[in-house]
N, C-alpha and C positions, 0 to 999 in steps of 0.2 A: 500649466498650458492649455492655453485655446483649445475646447474645443472645435473641428474643422478649418482649425487654421494651422494647428503643429504639425499634422498630417500631408501637407505639402510645402512645408519649410517655410510659414510667411511669420511662425513666430520663434522665442530664446535663438535669433542669428544678431546681425548687426541694432544699433542705438535703437533706426529709427523707428524702424519696426516692435521691437519694444515697447517703442512707448506708444503706436495701436496697439497691443497687444490690452498693454496696465489700461489703456481708457476703458478699449472694448471689453476689459473686465469689468470693469466700472461701471457702463452701462447695463450691457447686457441684465442685469437681476429684474430691472425699473421699467416702466412702459415709455419709456420717455421719444417722441420720434427721434430720428436719425437721419444726415444727413452725409452720406459718405460722395467721397470727390476726388478724381484723378484722373491721368488720362485713362484712355481704353488699354486694359492687355492686363493693369495693376493689381484685378483679384476685386476689384469691388462688391460681386459678388458673392464671393468667399468672407469678405466681412457680412455680410449680410444674413448669411449661415450664418456663420461662428457668432453671429451675435442673438438669434432665435434659437441654436441649438446650447447654449447655455444662460439663456434666460427661465422666466417658468412658466412661457408657454411653448416647451419644447415636445411638448407630448400632443399640441393642434397643426394645422395647417400652416405648410412655410407655400407660399402662393404668389411666382415671381411675374411680373408686369413688365416688360420692354413695350417703354410707353413710345420708342420710336419704332417700332414695329407692327402695330396698328394705324391701318386708313381712319384720319380725321372722321371722316365719318357715320362711321362704326364703334369710334371707341367707348361712349355712354353705353352702349352696349352691353358692351364688353364689361369695361368696370362695374358697373349698375347691374347688369341685366336687362330683360326686355320684358312684356306684358304680352300673352298670344293675342296676336292685330294690330299691336303696338305700330307696323310699318307692312311697308308687302315684304311677302317671306315668311313669315312674323308666324312662322304656324303654332308658335306652343310657346310654352311658359320660358322664360331660360336664367338662373340665376345667372351673377354677373363676382367678378373678381373677388371685388369684400365683402360677401358675401360666402364665399365658400370658405373665407380666410379666420369665419368669426371660428375664436378664441385663440386664436392662430397669428401668425405675424403675416402681411403685405409687404414684395421689395416691389419698389416703382423705379424702375431703371431704370437712367435713360431721361428721370421728365422732363427735361428739359423743352422737350418733342414734344410734348404733354398738351394737347390748345388752350392757352388761352377762355376759353368758352365753361371746359372743366375743370378747369382750376377752382373754381369763385365753389363750385361742387364737393373737388374734396377738401378744400379749407373745412366745410361745414361739415364735414365727420367726421375730421380732425379735430373737430371743434364739440359735436355734437352727437359723433357715432349713429348718425341717422342721415340715410336717402333713402328714396325711390327709385323706382324700375323703371326706364321707359315703355309709356304709356298706365304704367300704377297710380295710381288713386288713397293708397294708403303707403304708410310712412316702415318704413323696415329699421333696423336697430340691432348692432352688431358688434360686440366687441371685439378690435382688431388694432394691433400694434403694426404703423408703417413705418416702415425702412424707404428711406428714396437713396439713388446718386444719380451724377450726374457727372460728366467731363466741362461739362460746361464752366462759366464763372457767373454764379446765376446772382449774384451783387449784381456784376457787373448786366442782365440779363433785364433782370427788373427792373435796370433808371434809365433804361432804352423801351421800358413797356412793356416787353417780351413775355416779361413771368409776371405773376401775381407777387408783389412787396409782402402783403399781406402772406401769399400763402411761404416765399421762401425763407420765414422770419417765425412761421410755424414749425418748420420744417426742423429748423438747422436750431433745433435747440441743445443737440448736442451733435457739432461737428468731426468727424474721422477725417481728416486724409490723409489719403500712400501717396508718398511720394514716387516718380516714376526710376526705375531701378537704373536708370543709369544716373542717379543722386544717392546710391547704394549697392554697388559696385565689389564692400568687400561682401557681400551679401552671392552674387553669384557663381560663387562654386561651390558652396554649400549648395545650393538651388538646383545645379546643374546636375552634383552629384546625389543628389532626395528624387530627381525625378528620372533622369538612369532609372536607376533603384528599382525604381516604382515600376515603371518601362518593363525592364527587362522580368520583374515577379511575374508583374502579370500576364505576361507574353512568353514564357519560358522559356529564358532566355540566359546565356551567361552573365553575371555580371559586369558592368560596366565600368573601363579602364578609362581619365582623361593625364595626356601628359600635362606638364608645365605652358609648353608652350601655346595649347589646345586650353586651360586657362587661362589665361594673359590675354590671347583672343578675341576669349567671352568674356572678360572683367572688363578690357577697350575695347567694346561693342557701342553702339548706339542707344542700342534697342529704340527699334522704334514704337512696335509693339509690346511692348514690358517683357512682364512674364510673360503671358500668353505664347510671345512671339520666342523665349527661349524655351517653353518647355516643345514645344514643336519643334526647335533647330536639333533640340535632344535627343529628341525619338527617332528622330530622322537619321542622325549623326549614328543612333545604336545600333541599329539598321546596318546604313551604308561599311560600318566598319566590320560587323559581318562577324561579331566575337573576339576580336579582335580591338586593342586600343586608339584612344579617337586623340588623333592624334593633330600638330597644329597646319598638315601637309592637307591633313580629311578635310579640316574646316575654311580651311583657304577658298579651295574649293567648290567645298557646299554658300558659302557666300556668296564668293564673286559670281558661283553661278545663280544667284540668287538680283541679282543689281546691289550689290552690298557693299564693297570692296571699298567705298570711298571713307567708309568709317575703322579701315581701319589701317596701321603703322603701312606706312607706301617706303616697301623696299624700292630703292631706282638701283639699276646693273650702273658698271662701271661701263661706258661707250665703247667700248671695245665685244662687251657681251649684249649690245640692245643689235636683239635681231631687227633686220627693218622693216618697214612696217609694209601691208600686206594690200593692193590694191581694194578686198573688200570693207578693211578696218578701215585706211581711208575714206569710203563709202558714208559708212557708219557714223564715224566721227564729222564726217560734212553733213548729215542730215541731223546730229544733234542741237549743230551749230547754227543750222538753222530754224529748230525748233528754238531755241533760246533766242537768237531776232527777232523768231518770232513773239514768243513771248513776251520780250520784253516793248518791240513796239505795242502791242494790247497793255503794256500795262501805260505805256508812256497816253495812248487814246483816253484810258477813262481815266487817266488822274485831273487831262486835261480838260475832260467831259465835269467828273468833279470841280472842279475845277471855276471853271462858268456857268456850274450849276448853284454853288453857295459860296463865294467871291471870295477869294483867296490874299490877306495880309501881306503876299509874297509873292514876286515877279519868276512865273515857271523860269524866264530866261534866263536870273540865275543863277540855277539848280541846274545840278550837273547829273545825269540819266541815273548813276547808281544813285544821288539822293531820291530823285523822283521816284523811281521804282523801292526803293526800305521805307519811303516816306508814305507807299498805296501798299507796303504786305504789310505795312504796323496795323494801320488802317485797318484793314480786309481781315484781319488777324482780328486787333478787335470788335471788331462786327458779328465775324460766330465766335465771341467768344473764347479764342485758342483753340475751337478747333481747327486742325491743319485741316484736317480730311475736306472737309465744307470749304476752308479758306481756299486751298489749291482745284479744288471744282470754280469755287467761286471767279478767280483767277485764272482759269481759263488755263489752270497747266497741271500737269503729272504731279504727285504726293512727295516724290526725290527729287525733282526741279526746286519745289518750294522747299525744302530740309537742309538745301547746298546755298540757297538765295537769304535763306534764314540764317546758314550759316556763315556764310556770309558778309552779312549786314547786322553780322552779331546781334541779334535781334531777341 
């Protein structure tokens, strides 16, 4: 069992994660660069830590860099360090992340967010192990293994000029893909039990138990946030259960409170049992209907404008509203490498609305 993965229930379970574990077991002892791909929350950082922990560099540092969290203007200074006086406010010499990782591993998380002008320097470090601090005159040499991760499609990003193709090819010497949790539902019950057990032990709580309805609901949930979402939900359920079992009723109320009921099996009451709609509920429904209409109007306006700019081989008049909406959502998702959070922001709608439309159009 791989150190760093078994402890969180990511290895030794379903066939998908067994394949991931087998690949990590093969690549960890080498110094090859590794590119980890997968949706947010699938455990990419855990895989990076497992690669480091099972490598010959385990005694050295593991430095994690969140490329999406560093402002573009100071990115090179953070990565490569700077000399005193290199820029206003640089009152002392500062080592960068690569220098701090010497003899160990550097984990470049969300590398798809890295500025283009920095990517060529990262490529040089990968090829020569050398770089210069910002404002420096001398070359610094380091012995660092690079592990990178992204939730973007870097092949698509490089084809569009948003990511250097040579860096992409250099990084993906070995590619590890983590499937989303909804594609390995057989793992969910054991993951839920593992997270609950670890949480109870860490907090001195009695062991938690799940009834079959709760396990069925967990297994049927969409898990937009993947393993991270499951872990957070399980921990909150353990607290809410107050030492009792986590049952279907508790789980349903928790998911509905989070606005996740769309992913649960719909239970339609008989006509005579259906409660009358309150004024507050009608107002809420009307509000969301207005938002939906506004989203459609915005999509149509954007689609029409795009067709005016690039010219099109078909007539908008021949397309239905659903077809226009479907095509535009598909294009925006492609532009953002499948990142639904950014696509939703670009479309001017909530992530929940976007997920509903994705299911509607079977995208």
